[in-house]
NUDREN-306303 format. One record per residue (C-alpha): residue number from 1; residue in one letter; y, x, z. Coordinates in steps of 0.5 Angstrom, whole numbers, plus 500, padded with zeros to 3 digits. Example, Ala and Ser with C-alpha at 12.3 -4.5 7.8 and 13.67 -1.06 7.14 Angstrom:
<atoms>
<atom resi="1" resn="A" yy="491" xx="525" zz="516"/>
<atom resi="2" resn="S" yy="498" xx="527" zz="514"/>
</atoms>
This chain:
<atoms>
<atom resi="1" resn="M" yy="550" xx="433" zz="460"/>
<atom resi="2" resn="R" yy="553" xx="440" zz="461"/>
<atom resi="3" resn="Q" yy="548" xx="445" zz="463"/>
<atom resi="4" resn="P" yy="549" xx="449" zz="469"/>
<atom resi="5" resn="K" yy="552" xx="456" zz="469"/>
<atom resi="6" resn="E" yy="547" xx="462" zz="471"/>
<atom resi="7" resn="W" yy="551" xx="463" zz="477"/>
<atom resi="8" resn="Q" yy="550" xx="456" zz="480"/>
<atom resi="9" resn="R" yy="542" xx="458" zz="480"/>
<atom resi="10" resn="H" yy="539" xx="459" zz="486"/>
<atom resi="11" resn="R" yy="538" xx="467" zz="486"/>
<atom resi="12" resn="V" yy="532" xx="469" zz="490"/>
<atom resi="13" resn="V" yy="531" xx="477" zz="491"/>
<atom resi="14" resn="V" yy="525" xx="480" zz="492"/>
<atom resi="15" resn="V" yy="525" xx="488" zz="495"/>
<atom resi="16" resn="G" yy="519" xx="491" zz="494"/>
<atom resi="17" resn="G" yy="514" xx="491" zz="489"/>
<atom resi="18" resn="G" yy="508" xx="492" zz="493"/>
<atom resi="19" resn="V" yy="502" xx="487" zz="495"/>
<atom resi="20" resn="A" yy="506" xx="482" zz="498"/>
<atom resi="21" resn="G" yy="513" xx="483" zz="494"/>
<atom resi="22" resn="L" yy="510" xx="483" zz="487"/>
<atom resi="23" resn="A" yy="505" xx="477" zz="488"/>
<atom resi="24" resn="I" yy="511" xx="473" zz="490"/>
<atom resi="25" resn="A" yy="516" xx="475" zz="484"/>
<atom resi="26" resn="S" yy="510" xx="474" zz="479"/>
<atom resi="27" resn="T" yy="507" xx="468" zz="482"/>
<atom resi="28" resn="L" yy="514" xx="464" zz="482"/>
<atom resi="29" resn="G" yy="517" xx="467" zz="477"/>
<atom resi="30" resn="R" yy="511" xx="465" zz="472"/>
<atom resi="31" resn="R" yy="512" xx="458" zz="475"/>
<atom resi="32" resn="W" yy="519" xx="457" zz="474"/>
<atom resi="33" resn="K" yy="521" xx="461" zz="468"/>
<atom resi="34" resn="H" yy="519" xx="455" zz="463"/>
<atom resi="35" resn="R" yy="524" xx="450" zz="466"/>
<atom resi="36" resn="E" yy="531" xx="449" zz="464"/>
<atom resi="37" resn="P" yy="536" xx="449" zz="470"/>
<atom resi="38" resn="M" yy="539" xx="442" zz="468"/>
<atom resi="39" resn="F" yy="532" xx="438" zz="468"/>
<atom resi="40" resn="S" yy="529" xx="441" zz="474"/>
<atom resi="41" resn="F" yy="530" xx="446" zz="480"/>
<atom resi="42" resn="S" yy="530" xx="453" zz="477"/>
<atom resi="43" resn="P" yy="532" xx="459" zz="481"/>
<atom resi="44" resn="S" yy="533" xx="466" zz="478"/>
<atom resi="45" resn="M" yy="528" xx="471" zz="480"/>
<atom resi="46" resn="T" yy="529" xx="479" zz="481"/>
<atom resi="47" resn="L" yy="525" xx="484" zz="483"/>
<atom resi="48" resn="I" yy="528" xx="491" zz="486"/>
<atom resi="49" resn="D" yy="523" xx="497" zz="487"/>
<atom resi="50" resn="A" yy="525" xx="504" zz="486"/>
<atom resi="51" resn="D" yy="518" xx="506" zz="483"/>
<atom resi="52" resn="S" yy="517" xx="504" zz="476"/>
<atom resi="53" resn="A" yy="510" xx="501" zz="477"/>
<atom resi="54" resn="H" yy="505" xx="498" zz="482"/>
<atom resi="55" resn="V" yy="499" xx="500" zz="485"/>
<atom resi="56" resn="W" yy="495" xx="496" zz="489"/>
<atom resi="57" resn="K" yy="496" xx="501" zz="496"/>
<atom resi="58" resn="P" yy="488" xx="500" zz="498"/>
<atom resi="59" resn="M" yy="487" xx="504" zz="492"/>
<atom resi="60" resn="L" yy="492" xx="510" zz="493"/>
<atom resi="61" resn="H" yy="486" xx="514" zz="496"/>
<atom resi="62" resn="T" yy="482" xx="514" zz="490"/>
<atom resi="63" resn="I" yy="489" xx="516" zz="485"/>
<atom resi="64" resn="A" yy="490" xx="522" zz="490"/>
<atom resi="65" resn="A" yy="483" xx="524" zz="489"/>
<atom resi="66" resn="G" yy="482" xx="523" zz="482"/>
<atom resi="67" resn="T" yy="477" xx="519" zz="482"/>
<atom resi="68" resn="C" yy="481" xx="513" zz="479"/>
<atom resi="69" resn="D" yy="485" xx="513" zz="473"/>
<atom resi="70" resn="V" yy="492" xx="511" zz="475"/>
<atom resi="71" resn="S" yy="494" xx="509" zz="468"/>
<atom resi="72" resn="Q" yy="489" xx="504" zz="468"/>
<atom resi="73" resn="Q" yy="491" xx="501" zz="475"/>
<atom resi="74" resn="Q" yy="498" xx="501" zz="475"/>
<atom resi="75" resn="T" yy="502" xx="495" zz="473"/>
<atom resi="76" resn="T" yy="509" xx="496" zz="470"/>
<atom resi="77" resn="Y" yy="514" xx="493" zz="473"/>
<atom resi="78" resn="L" yy="518" xx="492" zz="466"/>
<atom resi="79" resn="A" yy="512" xx="489" zz="463"/>
<atom resi="80" resn="Q" yy="510" xx="484" zz="468"/>
<atom resi="81" resn="A" yy="517" xx="482" zz="469"/>
<atom resi="82" resn="R" yy="517" xx="480" zz="461"/>
<atom resi="83" resn="D" yy="510" xx="476" zz="462"/>
<atom resi="84" resn="A" yy="512" xx="473" zz="469"/>
<atom resi="85" resn="G" yy="519" xx="471" zz="468"/>
<atom resi="86" resn="F" yy="523" xx="475" zz="473"/>
<atom resi="87" resn="I" yy="528" xx="480" zz="472"/>
<atom resi="88" resn="Y" yy="527" xx="488" zz="475"/>
<atom resi="89" resn="E" yy="532" xx="492" zz="478"/>
<atom resi="90" resn="P" yy="530" xx="499" zz="479"/>
<atom resi="91" resn="G" yy="533" xx="503" zz="485"/>
<atom resi="92" resn="E" yy="532" xx="503" zz="492"/>
<atom resi="93" resn="L" yy="535" xx="498" zz="497"/>
<atom resi="94" resn="C" yy="541" xx="502" zz="501"/>
<atom resi="95" resn="G" yy="545" xx="497" zz="504"/>
<atom resi="96" resn="L" yy="546" xx="489" zz="506"/>
<atom resi="97" resn="D" yy="552" xx="485" zz="507"/>
<atom resi="98" resn="R" yy="550" xx="478" zz="510"/>
<atom resi="99" resn="A" yy="556" xx="475" zz="510"/>
<atom resi="100" resn="V" yy="557" xx="475" zz="502"/>
<atom resi="101" resn="R" yy="550" xx="475" zz="501"/>
<atom resi="102" resn="E" yy="549" xx="482" zz="497"/>
<atom resi="103" resn="V" yy="545" xx="488" zz="497"/>
<atom resi="104" resn="A" yy="546" xx="495" zz="495"/>
<atom resi="105" resn="I" yy="542" xx="499" zz="490"/>
<atom resi="106" resn="A" yy="543" xx="507" zz="491"/>
<atom resi="107" resn="P" yy="544" xx="510" zz="484"/>
<atom resi="108" resn="L" yy="538" xx="513" zz="480"/>
<atom resi="109" resn="Y" yy="537" xx="520" zz="478"/>
<atom resi="110" resn="E" yy="532" xx="524" zz="474"/>
<atom resi="111" resn="R" yy="529" xx="529" zz="477"/>
<atom resi="112" resn="D" yy="534" xx="535" zz="474"/>
<atom resi="113" resn="G" yy="540" xx="531" zz="478"/>
<atom resi="114" resn="R" yy="542" xx="527" zz="472"/>
<atom resi="115" resn="L" yy="545" xx="520" zz="474"/>
<atom resi="116" resn="L" yy="541" xx="515" zz="470"/>
<atom resi="117" resn="V" yy="544" xx="508" zz="474"/>
<atom resi="118" resn="P" yy="549" xx="508" zz="478"/>
<atom resi="119" resn="A" yy="550" xx="504" zz="485"/>
<atom resi="120" resn="R" yy="550" xx="497" zz="484"/>
<atom resi="121" resn="H" yy="550" xx="491" zz="488"/>
<atom resi="122" resn="V" yy="546" xx="484" zz="487"/>
<atom resi="123" resn="K" yy="548" xx="478" zz="490"/>
<atom resi="124" resn="Y" yy="542" xx="473" zz="493"/>
<atom resi="125" resn="D" yy="542" xx="466" zz="496"/>
<atom resi="126" resn="T" yy="535" xx="468" zz="499"/>
<atom resi="127" resn="L" yy="532" xx="475" zz="500"/>
<atom resi="128" resn="I" yy="525" xx="477" zz="501"/>
<atom resi="129" resn="L" yy="524" xx="484" zz="504"/>
<atom resi="130" resn="A" yy="517" xx="487" zz="502"/>
<atom resi="131" resn="V" yy="518" xx="494" zz="503"/>
<atom resi="132" resn="G" yy="512" xx="496" zz="506"/>
<atom resi="133" resn="S" yy="511" xx="502" zz="510"/>
<atom resi="134" resn="R" yy="509" xx="509" zz="510"/>
<atom resi="135" resn="A" yy="505" xx="514" zz="515"/>
<atom resi="136" resn="N" yy="509" xx="515" zz="522"/>
<atom resi="137" resn="D" yy="509" xx="523" zz="524"/>
<atom resi="138" resn="Y" yy="511" xx="521" zz="531"/>
<atom resi="139" resn="A" yy="516" xx="527" zz="530"/>
<atom resi="140" resn="T" yy="511" xx="532" zz="530"/>
<atom resi="141" resn="P" yy="514" xx="539" zz="529"/>
<atom resi="142" resn="G" yy="513" xx="541" zz="522"/>
<atom resi="143" resn="V" yy="510" xx="535" zz="519"/>
<atom resi="144" resn="N" yy="515" xx="534" zz="514"/>
<atom resi="145" resn="E" yy="515" xx="541" zz="512"/>
<atom resi="146" resn="H" yy="508" xx="542" zz="511"/>
<atom resi="147" resn="C" yy="504" xx="536" zz="510"/>
<atom resi="148" resn="L" yy="503" xx="531" zz="504"/>
<atom resi="149" resn="T" yy="503" xx="524" zz="505"/>
<atom resi="150" resn="I" yy="500" xx="518" zz="500"/>
<atom resi="151" resn="D" yy="504" xx="512" zz="502"/>
<atom resi="152" resn="S" yy="506" xx="511" zz="494"/>
<atom resi="153" resn="R" yy="504" xx="512" zz="487"/>
<atom resi="154" resn="R" yy="508" xx="518" zz="486"/>
<atom resi="155" resn="Q" yy="506" xx="521" zz="492"/>
<atom resi="156" resn="A" yy="498" xx="520" zz="490"/>
<atom resi="157" resn="E" yy="499" xx="523" zz="484"/>
<atom resi="158" resn="A" yy="503" xx="529" zz="487"/>
<atom resi="159" resn="F" yy="497" xx="530" zz="491"/>
<atom resi="160" resn="N" yy="492" xx="530" zz="486"/>
<atom resi="161" resn="R" yy="496" xx="535" zz="482"/>
<atom resi="162" resn="E" yy="496" xx="539" zz="488"/>
<atom resi="163" resn="V" yy="489" xx="538" zz="489"/>
<atom resi="164" resn="R" yy="487" xx="540" zz="482"/>
<atom resi="165" resn="D" yy="491" xx="546" zz="482"/>
<atom resi="166" resn="R" yy="488" xx="549" zz="488"/>
<atom resi="167" resn="M" yy="481" xx="547" zz="486"/>
<atom resi="168" resn="L" yy="482" xx="551" zz="479"/>
<atom resi="169" resn="Q" yy="484" xx="557" zz="483"/>
<atom resi="170" resn="C" yy="478" xx="556" zz="487"/>
<atom resi="171" resn="V" yy="474" xx="556" zz="481"/>
<atom resi="172" resn="K" yy="478" xx="562" zz="477"/>
<atom resi="173" resn="L" yy="480" xx="566" zz="483"/>
<atom resi="174" resn="G" yy="474" xx="565" zz="488"/>
<atom resi="175" resn="Q" yy="479" xx="563" zz="493"/>
<atom resi="176" resn="E" yy="477" xx="558" zz="499"/>
<atom resi="177" resn="L" yy="480" xx="551" zz="500"/>
<atom resi="178" resn="S" yy="480" xx="548" zz="507"/>
<atom resi="179" resn="I" yy="483" xx="541" zz="507"/>
<atom resi="180" resn="A" yy="485" xx="537" zz="514"/>
<atom resi="181" resn="I" yy="487" xx="530" zz="514"/>
<atom resi="182" resn="V" yy="490" xx="527" zz="520"/>
<atom resi="183" resn="G" yy="488" xx="520" zz="522"/>
<atom resi="184" resn="G" yy="482" xx="517" zz="523"/>
<atom resi="185" resn="G" yy="484" xx="510" zz="520"/>
<atom resi="186" resn="A" yy="482" xx="507" zz="513"/>
<atom resi="187" resn="T" yy="486" xx="511" zz="509"/>
<atom resi="188" resn="G" yy="484" xx="518" zz="512"/>
<atom resi="189" resn="V" yy="477" xx="516" zz="512"/>
<atom resi="190" resn="E" yy="477" xx="514" zz="505"/>
<atom resi="191" resn="L" yy="481" xx="520" zz="503"/>
<atom resi="192" resn="A" yy="476" xx="524" zz="505"/>
<atom resi="193" resn="A" yy="470" xx="521" zz="502"/>
<atom resi="194" resn="E" yy="473" xx="521" zz="495"/>
<atom resi="195" resn="L" yy="475" xx="528" zz="496"/>
<atom resi="196" resn="V" yy="467" xx="529" zz="497"/>
<atom resi="197" resn="Q" yy="466" xx="525" zz="490"/>
<atom resi="198" resn="L" yy="471" xx="529" zz="487"/>
<atom resi="199" resn="I" yy="468" xx="536" zz="489"/>
<atom resi="200" resn="E" yy="461" xx="533" zz="487"/>
<atom resi="201" resn="A" yy="463" xx="530" zz="480"/>
<atom resi="202" resn="S" yy="467" xx="537" zz="479"/>
<atom resi="203" resn="S" yy="461" xx="540" zz="480"/>
<atom resi="204" resn="A" yy="457" xx="536" zz="475"/>
<atom resi="205" resn="Y" yy="462" xx="538" zz="470"/>
<atom resi="206" resn="G" yy="461" xx="546" zz="471"/>
<atom resi="207" resn="A" yy="464" xx="548" zz="477"/>
<atom resi="208" resn="R" yy="458" xx="549" zz="481"/>
<atom resi="209" resn="Q" yy="461" xx="554" zz="486"/>
<atom resi="210" resn="L" yy="466" xx="549" zz="489"/>
<atom resi="211" resn="A" yy="461" xx="546" zz="494"/>
<atom resi="212" resn="G" yy="461" xx="552" zz="497"/>
<atom resi="213" resn="T" yy="468" xx="554" zz="498"/>
<atom resi="214" resn="I" yy="472" xx="547" zz="500"/>
<atom resi="215" resn="A" yy="471" xx="545" zz="507"/>
<atom resi="216" resn="I" yy="474" xx="538" zz="509"/>
<atom resi="217" resn="T" yy="476" xx="536" zz="516"/>
<atom resi="218" resn="L" yy="478" xx="529" zz="519"/>
<atom resi="219" resn="I" yy="482" xx="529" zz="525"/>
<atom resi="220" resn="E" yy="483" xx="523" zz="529"/>
<atom resi="221" resn="S" yy="487" xx="523" zz="536"/>
<atom resi="222" resn="G" yy="483" xx="517" zz="539"/>
<atom resi="223" resn="P" yy="476" xx="517" zz="541"/>
<atom resi="224" resn="R" yy="473" xx="514" zz="535"/>
<atom resi="225" resn="L" yy="474" xx="513" zz="528"/>
<atom resi="226" resn="L" yy="477" xx="507" zz="525"/>
<atom resi="227" resn="S" yy="479" xx="504" zz="531"/>
<atom resi="228" resn="A" yy="480" xx="497" zz="529"/>
<atom resi="229" resn="F" yy="473" xx="496" zz="526"/>
<atom resi="230" resn="P" yy="467" xx="494" zz="531"/>
<atom resi="231" resn="K" yy="464" xx="500" zz="534"/>
<atom resi="232" resn="D" yy="458" xx="500" zz="530"/>
<atom resi="233" resn="I" yy="462" xx="501" zz="524"/>
<atom resi="234" resn="S" yy="465" xx="507" zz="527"/>
<atom resi="235" resn="S" yy="459" xx="510" zz="529"/>
<atom resi="236" resn="A" yy="456" xx="509" zz="522"/>
<atom resi="237" resn="T" yy="462" xx="512" zz="519"/>
<atom resi="238" resn="R" yy="462" xx="518" zz="523"/>
<atom resi="239" resn="L" yy="455" xx="519" zz="522"/>
<atom resi="240" resn="R" yy="455" xx="518" zz="514"/>
<atom resi="241" resn="L" yy="462" xx="522" zz="514"/>
<atom resi="242" resn="G" yy="458" xx="528" zz="517"/>
<atom resi="243" resn="A" yy="452" xx="528" zz="513"/>
<atom resi="244" resn="M" yy="457" xx="528" zz="507"/>
<atom resi="245" resn="G" yy="459" xx="535" zz="510"/>
<atom resi="246" resn="I" yy="466" xx="533" zz="513"/>
<atom resi="247" resn="R" yy="468" xx="535" zz="519"/>
<atom resi="248" resn="V" yy="470" xx="530" zz="524"/>
<atom resi="249" resn="I" yy="474" xx="531" zz="530"/>
<atom resi="250" resn="T" yy="476" xx="526" zz="535"/>
<atom resi="251" resn="N" yy="481" xx="526" zz="541"/>
<atom resi="252" resn="A" yy="485" xx="531" zz="538"/>
<atom resi="253" resn="R" yy="492" xx="530" zz="538"/>
<atom resi="254" resn="V" yy="496" xx="534" zz="533"/>
<atom resi="255" resn="N" yy="502" xx="537" zz="536"/>
<atom resi="256" resn="G" yy="505" xx="541" zz="530"/>
<atom resi="257" resn="A" yy="504" xx="543" zz="523"/>
<atom resi="258" resn="H" yy="504" xx="550" zz="520"/>
<atom resi="259" resn="A" yy="503" xx="553" zz="514"/>
<atom resi="260" resn="D" yy="496" xx="555" zz="515"/>
<atom resi="261" resn="G" yy="494" xx="549" zz="519"/>
<atom resi="262" resn="F" yy="495" xx="544" zz="525"/>
<atom resi="263" resn="T" yy="495" xx="546" zz="533"/>
<atom resi="264" resn="L" yy="492" xx="541" zz="537"/>
<atom resi="265" resn="D" yy="495" xx="539" zz="545"/>
<atom resi="266" resn="D" yy="489" xx="543" zz="547"/>
<atom resi="267" resn="G" yy="491" xx="549" zz="544"/>
<atom resi="268" resn="R" yy="486" xx="549" zz="539"/>
<atom resi="269" resn="R" yy="488" xx="551" zz="532"/>
<atom resi="270" resn="I" yy="485" xx="548" zz="525"/>
<atom resi="271" resn="P" yy="486" xx="552" zz="519"/>
<atom resi="272" resn="A" yy="488" xx="548" zz="513"/>
<atom resi="273" resn="S" yy="491" xx="551" zz="506"/>
<atom resi="274" resn="L" yy="492" xx="543" zz="504"/>
<atom resi="275" resn="K" yy="494" xx="538" zz="510"/>
<atom resi="276" resn="V" yy="494" xx="531" zz="509"/>
<atom resi="277" resn="W" yy="498" xx="526" zz="514"/>
<atom resi="278" resn="A" yy="495" xx="519" zz="514"/>
<atom resi="279" resn="A" yy="496" xx="517" zz="521"/>
<atom resi="280" resn="G" yy="500" xx="512" zz="524"/>
<atom resi="281" resn="V" yy="504" xx="506" zz="520"/>
<atom resi="282" resn="K" yy="512" xx="505" zz="520"/>
<atom resi="283" resn="A" yy="517" xx="501" zz="516"/>
<atom resi="284" resn="P" yy="522" xx="505" zz="512"/>
<atom resi="285" resn="D" yy="528" xx="508" zz="516"/>
<atom resi="286" resn="F" yy="534" xx="504" zz="512"/>
<atom resi="287" resn="L" yy="531" xx="498" zz="515"/>
<atom resi="288" resn="T" yy="535" xx="499" zz="522"/>
<atom resi="289" resn="R" yy="541" xx="500" zz="518"/>
<atom resi="290" resn="L" yy="541" xx="493" zz="515"/>
<atom resi="291" resn="D" yy="547" xx="489" zz="517"/>
<atom resi="292" resn="G" yy="545" xx="488" zz="525"/>
<atom resi="293" resn="L" yy="538" xx="486" zz="523"/>
<atom resi="294" resn="E" yy="533" xx="487" zz="529"/>
<atom resi="295" resn="T" yy="528" xx="492" zz="528"/>
<atom resi="296" resn="N" yy="522" xx="495" zz="533"/>
<atom resi="297" resn="G" yy="521" xx="502" zz="535"/>
<atom resi="298" resn="C" yy="517" xx="503" zz="528"/>
<atom resi="299" resn="N" yy="523" xx="500" zz="524"/>
<atom resi="300" resn="Q" yy="519" xx="494" zz="522"/>
<atom resi="301" resn="L" yy="524" xx="487" zz="522"/>
<atom resi="302" resn="L" yy="523" xx="482" zz="527"/>
<atom resi="303" resn="I" yy="521" xx="475" zz="524"/>
<atom resi="304" resn="L" yy="520" xx="468" zz="527"/>
<atom resi="305" resn="P" yy="513" xx="465" zz="525"/>
<atom resi="306" resn="S" yy="517" xx="462" zz="519"/>
<atom resi="307" resn="L" yy="517" xx="469" zz="517"/>
<atom resi="308" resn="C" yy="525" xx="469" zz="516"/>
<atom resi="309" resn="T" yy="528" xx="474" zz="520"/>
<atom resi="310" resn="T" yy="531" xx="473" zz="527"/>
<atom resi="311" resn="L" yy="538" xx="473" zz="526"/>
<atom resi="312" resn="D" yy="538" xx="470" zz="518"/>
<atom resi="313" resn="P" yy="534" xx="464" zz="516"/>
<atom resi="314" resn="N" yy="536" xx="466" zz="509"/>
<atom resi="315" resn="I" yy="533" xx="473" zz="509"/>
<atom resi="316" resn="Y" yy="525" xx="473" zz="510"/>
<atom resi="317" resn="A" yy="520" xx="479" zz="511"/>
<atom resi="318" resn="V" yy="513" xx="480" zz="509"/>
<atom resi="319" resn="G" yy="508" xx="485" zz="510"/>
<atom resi="320" resn="D" yy="508" xx="492" zz="513"/>
<atom resi="321" resn="C" yy="515" xx="492" zz="514"/>
<atom resi="322" resn="A" yy="515" xx="486" zz="518"/>
<atom resi="323" resn="S" yy="513" xx="485" zz="526"/>
<atom resi="324" resn="L" yy="511" xx="478" zz="527"/>
<atom resi="325" resn="T" yy="507" xx="476" zz="534"/>
<atom resi="326" resn="P" yy="504" xx="469" zz="534"/>
<atom resi="327" resn="P" yy="505" xx="465" zz="539"/>
<atom resi="328" resn="G" yy="500" xx="466" zz="545"/>
<atom resi="329" resn="A" yy="498" xx="473" zz="542"/>
<atom resi="330" resn="S" yy="499" xx="480" zz="546"/>
<atom resi="331" resn="R" yy="500" xx="484" zz="540"/>
<atom resi="332" resn="P" yy="504" xx="483" zz="533"/>
<atom resi="333" resn="L" yy="500" xx="482" zz="527"/>
<atom resi="334" resn="P" yy="496" xx="489" zz="524"/>
<atom resi="335" resn="P" yy="500" xx="492" zz="518"/>
<atom resi="336" resn="T" yy="494" xx="491" zz="513"/>
<atom resi="337" resn="A" yy="494" xx="488" zz="506"/>
<atom resi="338" resn="Q" yy="490" xx="482" zz="508"/>
<atom resi="339" resn="V" yy="496" xx="480" zz="513"/>
<atom resi="340" resn="A" yy="501" xx="482" zz="507"/>
<atom resi="341" resn="H" yy="497" xx="477" zz="502"/>
<atom resi="342" resn="Q" yy="497" xx="471" zz="507"/>
<atom resi="343" resn="Q" yy="504" xx="472" zz="508"/>
<atom resi="344" resn="A" yy="506" xx="472" zz="501"/>
<atom resi="345" resn="Q" yy="501" xx="466" zz="499"/>
<atom resi="346" resn="H" yy="505" xx="462" zz="505"/>
<atom resi="347" resn="L" yy="512" xx="463" zz="502"/>
<atom resi="348" resn="I" yy="509" xx="462" zz="495"/>
<atom resi="349" resn="R" yy="507" xx="455" zz="497"/>
<atom resi="350" resn="H" yy="513" xx="453" zz="501"/>
<atom resi="351" resn="L" yy="519" xx="457" zz="499"/>
<atom resi="352" resn="K" yy="521" xx="451" zz="494"/>
<atom resi="353" resn="K" yy="521" xx="446" zz="499"/>
<atom resi="354" resn="D" yy="525" xx="450" zz="503"/>
<atom resi="355" resn="I" yy="531" xx="451" zz="498"/>
<atom resi="356" resn="V" yy="531" xx="445" zz="494"/>
<atom resi="357" resn="D" yy="529" xx="439" zz="500"/>
<atom resi="358" resn="S" yy="532" xx="444" zz="506"/>
<atom resi="359" resn="I" yy="524" xx="442" zz="509"/>
<atom resi="360" resn="P" yy="523" xx="448" zz="514"/>
<atom resi="361" resn="I" yy="518" xx="453" zz="512"/>
<atom resi="362" resn="P" yy="512" xx="451" zz="517"/>
<atom resi="363" resn="D" yy="509" xx="457" zz="522"/>
<atom resi="364" resn="F" yy="505" xx="462" zz="518"/>
<atom resi="365" resn="I" yy="498" xx="462" zz="521"/>
<atom resi="366" resn="Y" yy="494" xx="468" zz="520"/>
<atom resi="367" resn="R" yy="487" xx="468" zz="519"/>
<atom resi="368" resn="D" yy="482" xx="474" zz="520"/>
<atom resi="369" resn="F" yy="477" xx="474" zz="515"/>
<atom resi="370" resn="G" yy="475" xx="482" zz="516"/>
<atom resi="371" resn="S" yy="476" xx="488" zz="514"/>
<atom resi="372" resn="L" yy="473" xx="493" zz="509"/>
<atom resi="373" resn="V" yy="472" xx="500" zz="509"/>
<atom resi="374" resn="S" yy="469" xx="504" zz="502"/>
<atom resi="375" resn="L" yy="466" xx="511" zz="503"/>
<atom resi="376" resn="G" yy="466" xx="512" zz="495"/>
<atom resi="377" resn="N" yy="460" xx="512" zz="492"/>
<atom resi="378" resn="Y" yy="456" xx="513" zz="498"/>
<atom resi="379" resn="N" yy="457" xx="507" zz="502"/>
<atom resi="380" resn="A" yy="461" xx="501" zz="505"/>
<atom resi="381" resn="Y" yy="462" xx="498" zz="511"/>
<atom resi="382" resn="G" yy="465" xx="491" zz="513"/>
<atom resi="383" resn="S" yy="467" xx="486" zz="519"/>
<atom resi="384" resn="L" yy="466" xx="479" zz="518"/>
<atom resi="385" resn="G" yy="472" xx="477" zz="522"/>
<atom resi="386" resn="Q" yy="473" xx="471" zz="527"/>
<atom resi="387" resn="L" yy="472" xx="466" zz="522"/>
<atom resi="388" resn="G" yy="466" xx="462" zz="519"/>
<atom resi="389" resn="L" yy="458" xx="462" zz="521"/>
<atom resi="390" resn="F" yy="458" xx="469" zz="521"/>
<atom resi="391" resn="K" yy="464" xx="471" zz="525"/>
<atom resi="392" resn="G" yy="464" xx="478" zz="528"/>
<atom resi="393" resn="G" yy="458" xx="480" zz="524"/>
<atom resi="394" resn="T" yy="458" xx="487" zz="519"/>
<atom resi="395" resn="I" yy="456" xx="488" zz="513"/>
<atom resi="396" resn="H" yy="454" xx="495" zz="509"/>
<atom resi="397" resn="G" yy="452" xx="498" zz="503"/>
<atom resi="398" resn="R" yy="452" xx="494" zz="496"/>
<atom resi="399" resn="L" yy="455" xx="487" zz="499"/>
<atom resi="400" resn="A" yy="460" xx="491" zz="502"/>
<atom resi="401" resn="R" yy="462" xx="495" zz="496"/>
<atom resi="402" resn="L" yy="462" xx="488" zz="492"/>
<atom resi="403" resn="S" yy="466" xx="485" zz="497"/>
<atom resi="404" resn="H" yy="471" xx="491" zz="496"/>
<atom resi="405" resn="S" yy="471" xx="490" zz="489"/>
<atom resi="406" resn="L" yy="472" xx="483" zz="489"/>
<atom resi="407" resn="L" yy="478" xx="484" zz="493"/>
<atom resi="408" resn="Y" yy="482" xx="488" zz="488"/>
<atom resi="409" resn="R" yy="480" xx="483" zz="483"/>
<atom resi="410" resn="S" yy="483" xx="478" zz="486"/>
<atom resi="411" resn="H" yy="489" xx="481" zz="487"/>
<atom resi="412" resn="Q" yy="489" xx="483" zz="479"/>
<atom resi="413" resn="S" yy="488" xx="475" zz="478"/>
<atom resi="414" resn="S" yy="494" xx="473" zz="483"/>
<atom resi="415" resn="L" yy="498" xx="478" zz="479"/>
<atom resi="416" resn="H" yy="496" xx="477" zz="472"/>
<atom resi="417" resn="G" yy="492" xx="470" zz="472"/>
<atom resi="418" resn="F" yy="485" xx="469" zz="472"/>
<atom resi="419" resn="Y" yy="484" xx="470" zz="464"/>
<atom resi="420" resn="R" yy="488" xx="477" zz="464"/>
<atom resi="421" resn="G" yy="485" xx="479" zz="471"/>
<atom resi="422" resn="G" yy="478" xx="478" zz="468"/>
<atom resi="423" resn="L" yy="480" xx="482" zz="462"/>
<atom resi="424" resn="L" yy="482" xx="488" zz="466"/>
<atom resi="425" resn="W" yy="476" xx="488" zz="470"/>
<atom resi="426" resn="L" yy="472" xx="488" zz="463"/>
<atom resi="427" resn="V" yy="476" xx="494" zz="461"/>
<atom resi="428" resn="D" yy="475" xx="498" zz="467"/>
<atom resi="429" resn="R" yy="468" xx="497" zz="467"/>
<atom resi="430" resn="L" yy="468" xx="499" zz="459"/>
<atom resi="431" resn="S" yy="472" xx="505" zz="461"/>
<atom resi="432" resn="A" yy="467" xx="507" zz="467"/>
<atom resi="433" resn="R" yy="462" xx="508" zz="461"/>
<atom resi="434" resn="L" yy="466" xx="512" zz="456"/>
<atom resi="435" resn="R" yy="471" xx="516" zz="460"/>
<atom resi="436" resn="P" yy="470" xx="522" zz="465"/>
<atom resi="437" resn="S" yy="468" xx="520" zz="473"/>
<atom resi="438" resn="I" yy="474" xx="524" zz="475"/>
<atom resi="439" resn="R" yy="481" xx="526" zz="472"/>
<atom resi="440" resn="L" yy="480" xx="533" zz="468"/>
<atom resi="441" resn="D" yy="487" xx="533" zz="465"/>
</atoms>
């Protein structure tokens, strides 16, 4: 029996190595890598991402603050590709031709302008778009010029470098540092708490003057922080942040960012030498230019309950870059890691049947297991969702912190397997005992 040629294999291409994309590529790649094409179903699996490594997005605020070591928490795509059996293509998606089933990848340049990898094209039979999201500036003047964001590993590391530089100036030159964060969702709240933890840890290492020279302000346009959480969690979080020395301003819409701070709709000016934009969510702009695929006002691809795009059954979209309004619901599913994880698992379970046996992928059903927000070492809060015996309840303290940690460990296990994920947890515990609690280099 003659072995089929490589081009005869079904080509599955995943664009985006985030929570959903990397889980799909790793799980299916590992499941299919030892199967010979002539004996069983064995598609090729390709992952496309502009970065070189993955970091669990809910941890980016800890990397930005320097309270977590990025080298330990990141998963390098090349190493993961070897272990899980998929092909890694570096680069950013810049075009799509649905007629010939081909995606275009933009050229890759070094920071000094040198061309590393030229533009190229990748063929697909099944395309899965999982390119995530980023903060939404709502066309606010000055945000792009004056504000930092922490939507990716590279941005989080750039923010951490900037914070450490500013803190050094505070210590050696006696300068003051005012930090303003726009957005009272989980990202803004958690970043503010981690920055306080950074300041306190730095003081323990000898920089005692920092506590009196750094001020942190959190700005939220709505009436309360954490609007997606129950009101009691929002109230408790605000009280805790206030006790930590963070100034919280609600019902304050920013209408401009400047070199020296923000201006609000009511005319107030919020001084800030370091400005962070963590408000709103939108998908990447290039999704609106993908060969006619339907998008909404936040650039998200419109998808059907089967998770395929509305105009092409061979293209799926999952996670923050996709918009799905379940039957009977009044609004789309929220752009959270929980939704992305569940959608990824749905495709993992059903994609083979769709490809091999032409059995349509069943409708995706979202299960709300609640939400968690961590304030570093100071506290954590969680809602228990709408399932189970304690639906609608809330938790806080050690139980909430443990639940937050277990979510991350579950993500590691899904990428690396149970035993290797356990070893990574052990390494993290040992490193916490041996290494400084903050980044000092």
